[in-house]
C-alpha positions in Angstrom: 100.2 58.7 131.5 100.7 62.2 132.3 98.5 64.4 130.3 99.4 67.6 131.6 102.6 67.0 130.2 101.5 65.6 127.0 99.5 69.0 126.6 102.4 70.9 127.8 104.9 69.1 125.1 102.4 69.9 122.5 102.3 73.4 123.2 105.8 73.7 123.2 106.1 71.8 120.0 103.6 74.2 118.3 104.9 77.5 119.8 108.5 76.3 118.3 106.9 75.5 114.9 105.1 79.0 115.1 108.3 80.8 115.4 110.0 78.9 113.0 107.5 79.8 110.1 106.6 83.6 111.3 109.8 84.5 112.5 112.6 82.7 111.2 111.0 81.9 107.9 112.2 78.5 107.9 109.3 75.9 108.3 110.2 72.3 109.6 106.6 70.7 109.1 103.8 71.2 106.7 100.8 73.0 107.2 98.8 69.7 107.1 101.0 68.3 110.2 100.6 71.5 112.2 97.0 71.5 111.8 96.8 67.8 113.0 99.0 68.7 116.1 96.7 71.7 116.9 93.7 69.8 116.4 95.1 66.9 119.0 96.0 69.6 121.3 92.5 71.1 121.4 90.8 67.9 121.8 93.0 67.4 124.8 92.5 70.8 125.9 88.5 70.4 125.6 88.8 67.1 127.6 91.2 68.6 130.5 89.7 72.2 130.8 91.6 71.9 134.1 94.7 72.7 132.2 93.7 75.8 130.4 96.1 78.5 129.6 95.2 81.6 127.9 98.3 81.6 126.1 98.2 78.1 124.3 98.5 78.0 120.7 95.0 77.2 120.4 94.1 80.6 121.5 95.3 82.1 118.3 92.4 81.6 116.3 90.5 83.9 118.1 86.5 84.2 118.8 86.6 86.6 121.9 84.2 89.3 121.3 85.3 92.8 122.8 82.5 95.3 122.9 84.6 97.9 124.5 88.2 98.2 124.9 89.4 99.0 128.2 91.8 102.3 128.9 94.9 101.4 130.2 97.8 103.5 131.7 101.3 102.7 130.2 103.9 101.6 132.8 106.4 103.5 130.4 105.4 106.3 128.5 105.1 106.1 124.6 106.5 109.2 123.4 106.8 110.3 119.5 109.8 111.1 117.6 111.1 114.2 116.5 111.2 114.4 112.6 114.2 115.3 110.5 113.9 115.8 106.5 117.6 116.5 105.6 121.2 115.2 106.5 121.7 118.9 107.7 119.1 118.1 110.2 120.8 115.2 111.5 124.3 117.1 111.6 122.5 119.6 113.9 120.9 116.7 115.9 124.5 115.4 116.6 125.9 118.6 117.7 123.2 119.2 120.1 124.0 115.8 121.7 127.9 115.9 121.7 127.0 119.5 123.7 125.4 117.5 126.4 127.3 114.4 126.1 130.8 116.2 125.8 132.1 114.9 122.5 132.4 111.4 123.4 132.6 109.0 121.0 129.1 107.8 119.6 127.7 104.6 118.2 124.0 104.8 116.6 121.4 101.9 115.8 119.9 102.6 112.3 116.4 101.0 112.1 113.9 101.3 109.4 110.8 103.1 110.2 107.8 100.8 109.6 104.6 102.3 108.9 102.2 100.6 110.7 100.1 100.7 114.4 102.3 101.0 117.4 102.0 98.6 120.4 103.5 97.9 123.7 103.2 94.2 124.9 103.8 93.4 128.4 105.5 90.2 129.4 105.6 88.8 132.8 107.4 85.6 133.6 107.9 85.0 130.0 104.1 84.8 129.3 102.2 87.9 127.2 100.2 89.7 129.7 98.9 92.7 128.1 99.1 94.6 124.6 98.1 98.0 124.6 97.8 100.5 121.6 100.1 103.7 121.7 96.9 106.1 122.7 97.9 109.2 123.5 101.3 108.0 124.5 100.3 108.4 128.5 97.5 105.5 128.0 95.7 103.3 125.3 93.5 100.6 124.6 93.5 96.9 125.9 94.0 94.9 122.6 95.2 92.0 124.1 93.0 89.3 122.7 93.3 90.8 119.1 96.9 90.6 119.5 97.2 87.1 120.5 96.0 86.1 117.2 99.1 87.3 115.5 101.2 84.8 114.7 104.6 86.5 114.8 104.3 87.7 118.4 105.2 85.0 121.1 103.0 84.0 123.5 105.8 82.5 125.4 109.1 83.4 125.6 112.4 81.3 124.9 115.7 81.4 127.0 116.7 83.8 129.9 114.6 87.0 130.0 113.6 89.4 132.7 110.8 88.8 134.7 108.7 91.9 133.5 109.4 94.1 130.7 107.4 96.0 128.0 108.5 95.4 124.3 107.4 98.1 121.8 106.8 97.3 118.1 104.7 98.2 114.9 101.7 96.2 113.7 101.9 96.2 110.1 100.3 94.7 106.9 102.6 93.6 104.4 101.8 94.5 100.7 101.3 90.8 99.7 98.4 90.4 102.2 97.1 93.9 101.8 96.8 93.4 97.8 94.7 89.9 98.3 92.7 91.5 101.0 91.9 94.2 98.6 91.3 92.0 95.6 88.6 89.7 97.6 86.9 93.2 98.2 86.9 94.2 94.6 85.7 90.6 93.2 82.6 90.9 95.9 81.9 94.6 95.0 83.2 96.1 98.1 85.2 99.6 98.2 88.9 98.3 98.7 91.0 99.6 101.9 93.0 102.9 101.0 96.4 101.9 102.6 98.0 98.9 104.8 98.9 101.3 107.8 95.2 102.4 108.0 93.8 98.7 107.9 96.7 97.4 110.1 95.7 100.0 112.9 91.7 99.2 112.3 92.2 95.9 112.6 93.3 96.0 116.0 90.1 97.6 117.3 87.7 94.6 115.4 85.6 93.4 118.1 85.6 89.8 116.9 89.2 88.4 117.3 88.6 85.8 114.9 88.2 88.3 112.2 91.4 89.4 113.2 93.0 86.1 112.9 92.1 86.1 109.3 94.3 89.3 108.6 97.7 88.5 107.4 99.3 90.9 110.4 102.5 90.9 111.4 104.4 92.5 114.6 108.1 93.7 114.0 109.6 94.6 117.5 112.2 97.1 117.9 112.6 98.4 121.7 112.5 97.2 125.1 111.8 99.2 128.3 111.6 97.8 132.0 113.9 97.6 135.2 116.9 95.5 135.5 116.7 94.4 132.1 120.6 93.7 132.0 120.9 95.2 128.6 123.4 97.8 127.9 122.4 99.3 124.3 119.8 99.4 121.7 121.5 96.9 119.5 122.1 94.2 122.3 118.4 94.7 123.0 117.3 93.7 119.3 119.9 90.9 119.7 118.4 89.9 122.9 114.7 90.1 121.7 115.3 88.0 118.7 116.7 85.3 120.9 113.5 85.6 122.9 111.7 84.8 120.1 110.8 88.3 118.6 110.3 89.0 114.9 113.0 91.5 115.1 113.6 93.2 111.6 117.3 92.1 110.4 117.8 95.5 108.6 118.9 97.2 111.8 122.6 98.1 111.5 125.3 99.7 113.8 127.1 102.9 112.6 130.0 104.3 114.2 129.6 108.0 112.6 127.0 110.1 111.3 128.7 109.3 107.9 127.8 105.6 108.3 124.4 106.6 109.2 124.1 108.9 105.9 125.1 105.7 104.2 122.4 103.3 105.5 119.8 106.1 104.7 121.3 106.4 100.8 121.1 102.5 100.9 117.7 102.0 102.1 116.3 105.3 100.2 116.4 103.2 97.0 116.2 99.6 98.3 113.1 99.9 100.4 111.2 99.6 97.5 112.1 96.1 97.5 110.8 95.3 100.9 107.5 93.6 101.8 106.1 96.2 104.1 105.7 100.0 104.0 108.5 102.1 104.9 108.6 106.2 105.3 111.9 106.6 107.1 114.9 105.7 109.2 115.0 105.9 113.0 118.3 106.6 114.5 118.7 106.0 118.2 122.1 106.7 120.3 123.2 103.2 120.8 124.4 103.4 124.7 121.5 103.1 127.2 123.4 105.1 129.6 124.1 107.7 127.0 120.6 107.7 126.4 119.8 108.2 130.0 122.0 111.4 130.0 120.3 112.8 127.1 116.8 112.3 128.7 113.5 113.4 126.8 111.8 116.8 125.9 108.3 116.9 126.9 107.3 114.9 123.6 110.1 113.3 122.6 113.6 111.5 123.2 116.4 114.0 122.8 118.7 110.4 121.9 116.5 109.6 118.9 115.5 111.1 115.6 113.4 109.9 112.4 114.6 110.5 109.1 111.8 110.7 107.0 112.1 110.0 103.1 110.6 112.3 100.4 107.6 111.1 99.0 107.3 112.4 95.7 104.7 115.2 95.8 102.8 117.7 93.3 100.4 120.5 93.8 97.4 120.8 91.0 93.9 122.0 91.0 90.9 120.1 91.9 88.4 121.1 89.0 85.4 119.0 90.4 84.6 116.3 92.4 82.0 113.4 90.8 80.6 110.5 92.5 80.8 106.6 90.7 78.4 104.2 92.1 79.8 100.5 92.4 77.7 97.3 91.7 76.7 97.2 95.4 75.4 100.5 95.4 78.7 102.2 97.2 79.5 105.6 96.5 82.9 106.5 96.1 83.9 110.3 95.7 86.3 111.1 92.7 88.5 114.2 92.7 89.1 115.1 88.9 92.4 117.0 88.8 94.3 119.2 86.3 96.4 116.8 84.8 100.1 116.7 86.4 103.3 114.4 86.3 103.5 112.4 89.5 106.3 109.5 90.0 106.6 108.8 85.9 102.8 109.0 85.2 99.9 111.4 84.2 97.4 111.8 87.3 94.3 113.3 86.1 92.0 111.6 89.0 92.3 110.6 92.8 90.0 109.0 95.3 88.6 110.7 97.9 87.4 107.5 99.8 84.1 109.2 101.5 82.6 111.9 103.4 84.9 111.6 106.2 87.9 112.4 104.6 86.6 115.1 102.5 85.5 116.9 105.5 88.7 116.1 107.5 90.9 117.7 104.8 88.5 120.2 104.1 88.7 120.0 100.5 86.8 122.2 98.1 86.7 122.7 94.3 88.8 125.0 92.9 91.3 124.5 95.7 95.1 123.8 95.0 95.7 120.6 96.4 99.0 118.3 97.2 98.9 114.9 95.6 101.2 111.9 96.7 101.2 108.3 95.4 99.9 106.5 98.3 102.3 103.5 98.9 103.8 104.8 95.5 101.0 103.2 93.7 97.8 104.8 94.3 97.5 108.7 93.8 95.9 110.4 96.8 95.3 114.0 98.0 97.3 114.5 101.2 96.3 118.3 101.9 95.1 121.5 100.8 97.4 124.9 100.0 95.2 127.0 102.1 97.2 129.9 100.9 96.0 129.7 97.4 92.1 129.3 98.6 89.9 131.4 96.8 88.4 133.3 99.8 84.9 133.1 98.3 85.1 129.3 98.0 82.3 127.1 99.6 82.7 124.0 102.0 82.1 120.7 99.8 78.7 119.4 100.5 78.3 115.6 100.4 75.5 114.6 97.9 72.7 113.4 99.5 71.0 111.7 96.5 72.3 108.9 94.1 73.8 110.8 91.2 72.5 108.0 88.6 69.0 107.4 90.0 68.3 110.0 92.3 67.6 107.9 95.2 68.2 109.1 98.7 71.4 107.7 99.9 71.9 105.8 103.2 75.0 105.3 105.6 74.8 102.1 108.3 76.3 103.2 111.3 79.6 102.1 111.4 80.6 102.3 107.9 82.4 104.9 106.1 80.5 104.9 102.7 77.2 105.9 101.6 75.2 103.5 99.5 72.2 103.9 97.1 69.6 101.3 98.2 67.9 101.3 94.8 69.4 97.9 94.1 67.3 96.8 91.4 66.6 100.4 89.7 70.2 101.9 89.7 71.6 101.5 86.2 75.3 101.4 87.4 74.5 98.8 90.0 72.4 96.5 87.5 75.1 96.8 84.7 77.8 96.1 87.5 76.2 92.9 88.6 75.8 91.9 84.8 79.2 92.8 84.3 80.4 90.7 87.4 78.3 87.7 86.5 80.0 87.7 82.8 83.5 88.0 84.4 86.3 85.5 83.8 86.4 84.0 87.3 82.4 83.8 87.2 80.6 82.5 84.1 83.5 83.6 81.5 80.8 84.2 78.8 82.9 84.6 75.3 81.8 87.3 73.1 80.4 89.5 76.0 82.2 92.4 77.4 81.8 94.9 80.1 80.9 97.8 77.2 78.5 95.3 75.2 76.7 94.7 78.7 76.0 98.6 79.1 75.1 98.5 75.1 72.4 95.8 76.0 71.1 97.5 79.1 70.8 101.0 77.5 68.8 99.4 74.7 66.5 97.7 77.2 67.5 94.0 76.2 68.5 92.8 79.5 67.8 94.1 83.1 69.3 91.4 85.1 71.5 88.6 84.3 69.0 86.1 83.8 67.7 87.9 80.5 71.2 87.2 78.7 69.6 83.8 78.4 66.9 84.8 76.4 68.9 87.0 74.1 68.5 86.3 70.2 70.9 87.1 67.3 68.3 89.4 65.9 68.0 91.5 69.0 71.6 91.9 69.0 72.3 92.9 65.4 70.8 96.3 65.3 73.0 97.2 68.2 76.0 99.9 67.3 79.2 97.8 66.3 77.4 94.4 66.0 77.9 92.0 63.0 76.4 89.0 62.0 79.4 87.0 63.5 79.8 88.7 67.0 75.9 88.6 67.4 76.4 84.7 67.2 79.6 84.4 69.1 77.6 86.3 71.9 74.3 84.2 72.0 76.7 81.1 71.7 78.6 82.2 74.7 75.7 82.5 76.8 74.5 79.0 76.1 78.0 77.4 77.1 78.0 79.2 80.2 75.3 76.8 81.2 77.9 74.1 81.7 79.7 76.2 84.3 80.1 74.5 87.8 77.9 75.4 90.7 80.7 77.2 92.5 81.5 79.5 90.0 77.6 80.1 89.3 77.3 81.1 92.8 80.5 83.4 92.9 78.5 84.9 89.7 75.2 86.1 91.3 76.8 88.4 93.4 76.2 87.7 97.0 77.7 90.2 99.0 80.9 89.4 100.8 80.7 85.9 98.6 84.1 85.8 96.9 85.4 83.2 94.9 86.9 81.2 98.1 83.6 81.4 99.9 81.5 80.5 97.1 83.6 77.1 96.7 83.0 76.7 100.4 79.5 77.2 100.5 78.8 75.0 97.3 80.9 72.0 98.6 79.0 72.1 102.0 75.4 72.6 100.7 75.4 70.8 97.2 72.9 72.8 95.9 70.9 76.5 95.5 68.0 75.3 97.4 69.7 73.9 100.4 71.7 77.0 100.5 68.6 79.2 100.1 67.1 77.1 102.9 69.9 77.6 105.4 69.4 79.1 108.5 71.8 81.9 109.9 73.1 79.5 112.3 73.6 76.7 109.8 75.6 79.0 107.9 77.9 80.5 110.7 78.9 76.9 111.5 80.4 76.3 108.1 84.1 76.3 108.1 85.6 79.9 107.9 81.9 81.4 107.3 81.4 84.3 110.0 78.2 86.0 110.6 78.8 88.8 108.3 78.7 86.5 105.5 76.0 84.5 106.6 73.8 87.4 107.2 74.5 88.6 103.8 73.2 85.2 102.4 70.1 85.5 104.2 69.4 88.6 102.8 70.1 88.0 99.4 67.6 85.1 99.3 65.1 87.3 101.5 64.8 89.3 98.4 61.8 88.3 96.0 63.6 89.6 93.0 66.3 87.8 94.0 64.9 84.4 94.2 62.8 85.1 90.7 66.2 85.5 88.9 67.7 82.1 90.5 64.4 80.2 89.4 64.8 81.7 86.0 68.2 80.6 85.7 67.1 77.1 87.1 64.6 77.0 84.1 67.3 78.0 81.4 69.8 74.9 82.7 72.3 77.1 84.5 74.4 74.7 87.0 73.0 75.3 90.3 74.2 72.0 91.8 77.4 70.7 92.6 78.3 67.9 90.1 80.7 65.8 92.2 82.8 63.8 89.6 84.1 60.4 91.0 87.8 59.9 90.2 89.4 56.5 90.5 93.0 58.0 90.3 92.7 60.3 93.4 95.1 59.5 96.0 96.4 61.6 99.2 100.1 61.2 98.1 100.4 64.9 98.1 98.6 65.6 101.4 99.7 68.5 103.3 102.2 69.7 100.3 101.8 73.4 98.7 103.2 73.5 94.7 103.5 76.6 92.7 103.3 75.9 89.2 105.6 78.1 86.8 106.6 77.8 83.0 105.6 75.7 80.1 105.1 72.0 80.1 105.2 69.1 77.7 103.2 66.5 79.0 100.7 68.8 81.1 98.8 71.8 80.3 99.4 74.2 83.6 95.8 73.6 84.3 95.9 69.8 84.1 98.9 70.0 86.0 97.4 72.0 89.0 94.5 69.5 88.6 96.4 66.5 89.2 98.1 68.3 92.0 94.9 68.6 93.9 93.5 65.0 92.5 96.5 63.6 94.9 95.7 65.6 97.8 97.7 68.6 97.4 97.5 72.3 97.5 98.0 75.0 94.5 99.8 78.2 95.5 99.5 81.2 93.6 103.0 82.7 94.6 106.3 81.4 96.1 106.4 81.7 100.0 107.8 80.1 103.0 104.5 77.8 102.7 105.6 76.4 99.3 106.8 72.8 99.7 107.8 72.4 95.6 108.0 74.4 92.6 107.1 72.6 89.5 108.8 74.3 86.7 108.6 74.2 83.0 110.3 76.0 80.3 110.5 80.0 80.6 110.4 79.8 84.4 109.9 83.4 85.5 113.2 84.7 86.6 111.7 86.4 89.8 110.0 82.8 90.8 113.5 81.3 90.3 115.2 83.9 92.3 112.4 83.5 95.0 112.5 80.1 95.3 116.4 80.0 95.6 116.2 82.5 98.3 113.6 80.4 100.1 115.7 77.3 99.4 112.5 75.7 98.1 113.3 72.6 95.6 112.5 73.0 92.2 111.3 70.0 90.2 110.5 69.0 86.8 107.1 67.5 85.5 109.1 64.4 85.2 110.0 64.7 88.9 106.3 65.3 89.8 105.3 62.5 87.7 107.3 60.3 89.7 106.1 61.6 93.0 102.4 60.7 92.0 103.2 57.3 90.5 105.4 56.1 93.2 
């Protein structure tokens, strides 16, 4: 038996499946089957280290720690692009080109300008050799280990290709992945990321490549550079790169005149809002490489390319004041309070200033006239100051040094952007925020108790932590504002009913930093009860599937706090579920193993929750949204039209609840 051939065949097969899934968006095997083959390859490689290959699919999970990123000189300089903001600018640009080339026929390649982090990747003999950030254009940082974790980047090329070349692209974070990452941060009380571009860029410089592997980054490639490429034009280069296995945006188009360029711009100025990524313009390139060579470069930019920037809606208004909010983890967020102004169809009164560094970078001062845009056209952000209108007597903004709520001295940990209030058990917004998190729908889901009522209970001295909720009486609550007999009874009954909430949700509810819903389920399943989790060592925790050092350290710190331990002991006394109750299900099967289902609509034979449980009981996975990973959509009456359209676009089978029953009965 030729073990080396078996290993290589497995690598080739897994590389092809990665390409099908992440580049072509047409998977041919289930996630389960892929994981089994990857596991088999991993075992064979462990048994036969003599056949190690740093471009094996097993290397994509990361795990390499890079303390310092080496600076590497680019083989070919990475130039910036000149920007244009009007069609007149583009006409002038074409006139300059024609003067150099002599009024010859021109073709242009039009491509969307994706807003991400630029990267240059070197391939040698068909294998990924090195990946370097743009840096200053002449040299950048070697981020090869992190780039290898991005599954849309091929480790080994297909077909025939030059022996050595560089390919340039943009590392981007799709909106869906960005929103999911932010939702997870919000759930654990952390400050969300400001925009996809900065998050993608920051990901490239994370020291632990396994953390990069967890982020849904993609790489869109757009330009090949090297010697003896046997490629005559930009558009031909895009087609070639696609054949070699790269993810090349399909939106690129050849234009035979500047009028066709304008048509392309007009189309995407409207339709870009339907794309899954951030775009901020169109890049227009003279298509023919010989003409590009003839046009050459200025000191900063190629003369043969121009970026047309879409107009972001922007307004100016006055900054009246800056206030500071305290989150439940103690994180301080500065907020700009603005003179109300209309922007993109809404009245904007406030905008996040993110942190002290952002305030200092923009030199924002109270009383300034500031420019406001909607970041990603969703979140209002201040992008600059109109210095011409600044009062000459204005003073630089001094970031607060004490908590605005409890007056504690703020701290800022090295490497973190935010300031924190350390007064964990004495700062009112932190206490109220933790209790509000505890009672929230995805946590203890306490009926009759909302965020405002929590603040009311705290401000009246009835609760100082979430364990106090279990000692509340109707008599204590009745005197409070807006509280009647029935509402007081509902609140007390809701608290008592929450004792039936399962352990994994209680674990999420107690608010351990970085422990969101998914992590709480994994920890509950692994440790079974709160005592085992409390006694776990740092190493034990790190060895749990998908629990990294950051989460593990946070769990350790939570249980090292004596106040936290006291509260947990009180929850035990009150009868809150702090142990996993594993119910035996005689009807459980693995018939749906490796398949992902999305449920949409109203059903006759099941409630939606029962249908989801039936999927999981039979070994399937329930997806929250339709994607290329979805195997089936179970559709009831009134299925959402957007989901129907997405399922049809991706050619995902749509089945009825009767079809589903047949699947699990056979």
